Structures are given as C-alpha cells and as structure tokens.
N, C-alpha and C positions, 0 to 999 in steps of 0.2 A: 197284701200285705201280709197275711198272715199265708196264705198258700201258695205265694213266692216261698216263703222259708218251705212249712212244711214241707216243697218240694226238694229243695236243697236238703237239707236234714234226709228226704230218706233216699235222693237219687245219692247222696255223701256216705250214706247210713252212717257217719261221725263226725262233733263237730270236730276246732279246732281246737289245738290246742289251746291249757290258757295262756303265758305269756305271752303268747301269738296276740289274742284275744287280747290281753292288755294294753300290749304299748301298740295297736291299729292309731286308736284315736291323734298318739303323736305327730301324724304324719298331715291331718287334717286341722289340728291347730296352727299347728308350725306354719300352713298355708293362709292357714284362716287370717294371721297374725301382719303377713307380707304382704296382702288385697288390701290391712284395714291400714297398716303405716303406705304404700303406692297409693291406695285409693284417698288422704289427707293430706297427701302430697298436693294431689293431681284438682279437687276443692280447690285448694292456695292456691295455684297456677291460674287453676282456668277460674274459682270464683264463683262454679255453681258445679254442685252437688252432682244433676242430673246427669247428665254425658258419663263419671266413674258411677250411678247406680244403675243403671244401664247397660254397663259397660259389665263390672259386678253380678246381673242378672241374669245375660246371655252366655259369660264364660262361665258360672251354675251351674247353668243349665245343663248345657254342653257337657263338664267335666262328669256330671253328674247320672245324664242318660250316658256316653260310651263308658263308663265304666259300669253299671248297671248291664247293658246289651254284652259286655264282656265278661264279666263274670257268669250271665247265663252261659258263656259260647265257650267258655273253661280258660279263658283267655290269663282271665286277672285274675292272683291270687298268691305272686312272688312277693319279694321283698319287695323291691321295687315298687309292686301297688302298692305294697300296706304302706310304704314312705313315703306317697303321695296324697292316700287317703283313699283312695277310690273300688275298696275292697266293701 
C-alpha cells in the first residue's frame, strides 16, 4: 500500500486539493447506507443473512478492484467517481 501511494504521488507530483479530499468519503457513506438498508430488507424477506452477505462481499470486492484498476489506469478521478467513492 505504501509503495502504491508513493508511486502515485511521484507520478502526479501533487496531492489533491483539500476540499476534494474532505468530500471524497461522502459517496462511500451514502452507498454504505443504501447497502445496509437493502440488505436488511433482503434478510427480512429471505429469512437468512447468507445470501445478502455473499452479495455484499462480491459487489464490494468487484467495486474495489475496478476502482483500483481504474485509478491506476488514469480513468477514475472525476466528480462521478468521487460521488460513488471509487477513488
């Protein structure tokens, strides 16, 4: 992780502006709340937490992987990706 950060900082030569960094987590927090609510409804409807848990693990892993790959490819970084918390 430290080597990835170091490579990104040396490649960009500058860090993001402070206001952008301050608002970056809000997209993730919004997605987190939606997932918790939808997961709660699924557990209530299905009666078992296993299926919603498996869905959350698969979706979270997929989103994190695509965000990481996109960030290193230079694709992620605009306002839409910040809103979704993929940066």
